[in-house]
C-alpha positions in Angstrom: 0.0 -0.2 -0.2 1.7 3.7 -1.3 0.4 6.0 1.3 1.2 10.3 -0.4 0.3 13.2 2.3 1.4 17.2 0.9 2.2 16.0 -2.2 3.3 19.0 -3.8 5.6 18.3 -7.5 6.7 21.8 -8.8 11.0 20.7 -7.6 13.9 19.4 -8.3 15.7 17.2 -6.0 19.2 18.6 -5.2 20.3 16.4 -2.8 19.3 12.1 -2.3 20.8 10.2 1.2 19.6 6.9 1.7 19.3 6.2 4.5 17.2 2.5 4.3 19.1 0.3 6.9 20.4 3.0 9.1 18.3 2.9 12.7 17.7 5.6 15.0 18.2 7.9 15.6 21.0 8.1 12.5 18.3 9.1 9.7 18.0 11.7 11.5 20.6 13.4 12.4 22.3 12.3 8.9 19.5 14.9 7.9 20.4 17.3 10.3 23.7 17.1 9.1 22.5 17.9 5.8 20.8 20.7 6.2 24.4 22.4 6.6 25.8 21.8 3.4 22.2 22.9 2.0 21.7 26.5 0.6 18.3 28.1 1.1 15.7 26.9 -1.3 17.7 24.2 -2.6 15.8 19.7 -2.1 16.4 17.2 -0.2 14.9 13.8 -0.8 15.0 11.3 1.9 15.1 7.3 2.1 14.5 5.7 5.3 12.6 2.4 6.7 13.8 3.6 10.4 9.8 3.1 11.6 10.5 6.5 14.3 11.3 8.3 11.1 8.0 10.3 10.5 8.0 11.3 14.2 11.2 13.2 13.9 12.3 14.2 10.4 9.6 16.8 8.7 9.0 17.6 12.6 12.5 18.9 12.6 12.1 20.4 9.6 9.6 22.5 9.8 10.4 23.4 13.2 14.4 24.6 11.3 11.4 25.9 9.6 11.9 23.9 6.0 8.9 23.4 4.2 7.9 19.6 4.8 6.9 18.6 0.3 6.0 15.0 0.3 5.7 12.6 3.4 5.3 8.8 1.2 5.5 5.2 2.7 5.7 2.2 1.1 5.4 -0.4 2.9 8.0 -0.2 5.9 9.8 2.5 4.2 9.7 6.5 3.8 10.2 9.0 1.4 10.4 12.7 2.8 11.1 15.6 0.2 12.1 19.0 1.9 13.2 21.9 0.5 15.1 24.3 3.1 
């Protein structure tokens, strides 16, 4: 089953993180580290199969005033697209 919400499609991916197999808190920490390398307006795609990532990656992005463009779940795998 594929679930999608908050889908916006007018973006180009500038950075990609595949964090499948990484346990928490590493997906959240790696995402925060990636923000440091990004310029304002750039977009990152994050793939994670850590179940807790849904509770921290989108929330942390919003707390940093980044725009969450997409949160999608396909089985145990989450896909996040975030604009800094």
